[in-house]
N, C-alpha and C positions, 0 to 999 in steps of 0.2 A: 529416576528419569524425569519426573515432573519438574523438579527444580532446574535441571539442565535445559529442558525444553522451554521453560518459562524464561530463563535467562537468554536463550537464543532469540525469542520473540522480543524481549526487551532490547537486545542489541540491534535487532532489525529496525525497530522504530527509533532507537537512538541514532543510528546511522542515517535513517531517513530524515530525521529532524536536523541533523548536522549537514545534510546533503553530502555525506561522505560515501560516494558511490563505490569506492574500492571496498570499504568495510561492508557496505550493504550487499554487494554481489558476492563477497566471500562467504556469506551465510547461506547461499543458495546452491542447490544441486545443479549440475550442468544441464540436466533435463527437466528443470523446474517447470511446472504447469502454472500458468497465470490465467485465471478466470477473471476477465475484465467486467466490471459492473455494467450491466445493460449492454454487454458486448459479446465477445466470443472468447474462445480458449486459444491461448498461445503457448507454445512449448519451446523451451530452451532459454538459456541465459542470454544469448546474443539478441534474441527477439525482445526479451524483457528489458535489456539494456537500451534498445531503440525506443521502447515505450517510455522508459524513465527519462531519457534524453529529451523527448518531446514534452513530458510532464514538467520537467525542471525548466524548460524554456518558456512554457505557457503559464505555469503556476508556481507560486511560492507557498508551500504548505507546511504546517506543523501539526503533528498529532499530540494531543494533550488528554489528560484524564484517562490514561490507558488502564484498562482492566484486562487481565489475561487469565484464561481458564485452560487447563491442560488435563487430558485423560490420564489415568493411572500409569499407563505404559509409556507416556511421553511421546506418543506417535501422532497425536492430533491435538490441535490447540485452537482456541478462538480468542479474538481480541475485540473489545468494544472501546471506542475512543471518539473524541471530537477532533475534527479537522478545522483549523483556522487557516484561511487561505486568502491569497490575492491573485486575481486573474490578470496575468501580466501581458500575455500576447495571445491574439486570437487563435484558437484551436480549430482545426478543420471541421466544418459542419456545425459550428457552435456560434452563438452571438459574438459580436465584436467585443474585444477586451479593451477596457478603459481603466484598468486598475481597481475593478470592483472587489470589495472584500466580502467574504462569506464565512459562515460557521455552519458545519453540518455534522450530525452524528453519523458514525460509520461502524461497520463490522467487518471482520476478516476471519477467514477460516484457513487453517494450515494443516498440511501433512508434513511429518518430520521423519527422517530416516538417517541413521548414522551421523547425527549431529548437524544435518543440513536440512533446510526447508525444501521440500519436494513439490509442494503445491501451495499457492496463495489464491484464495477466492475473496474478492472484495465486494462489499455492498454499501451503497448509500442511496438516498432518495434523490434521483436525478431531477425530478420535477421540482423539488424543494430548492435544489441548487440553481436550477434555471430561473426560478422566481427571484432568487437573491441577486442574480447577476444581470437581470433585465429590468 
């Protein structure tokens, strides 16, 4: 199960990097829980889709140097990676976007059931990101 879950997370980031949202969302459970960094919890694929549409409008990001860890049962995983991004369009409540580039270490935690991701919890240092774009 570890290998299956590790490949699931690899496909998640691969489709993220390719901005292949059909492939990305095919990996998620319909009732996926999304814990937003320094934010709140959202539940459901439709709400996650709205989040990703905003993200893809405001940011161009690529995850690199991906390291994935999976528990023995394959039900939980963690990923550490670097996001390289460009701030394309001003996001609500944030500084004005002028094409600023940023590089930031990130972590994510996953719950997995029946070959689908049921929870994604993301973390990065928001203050570091804000320093890079201002």
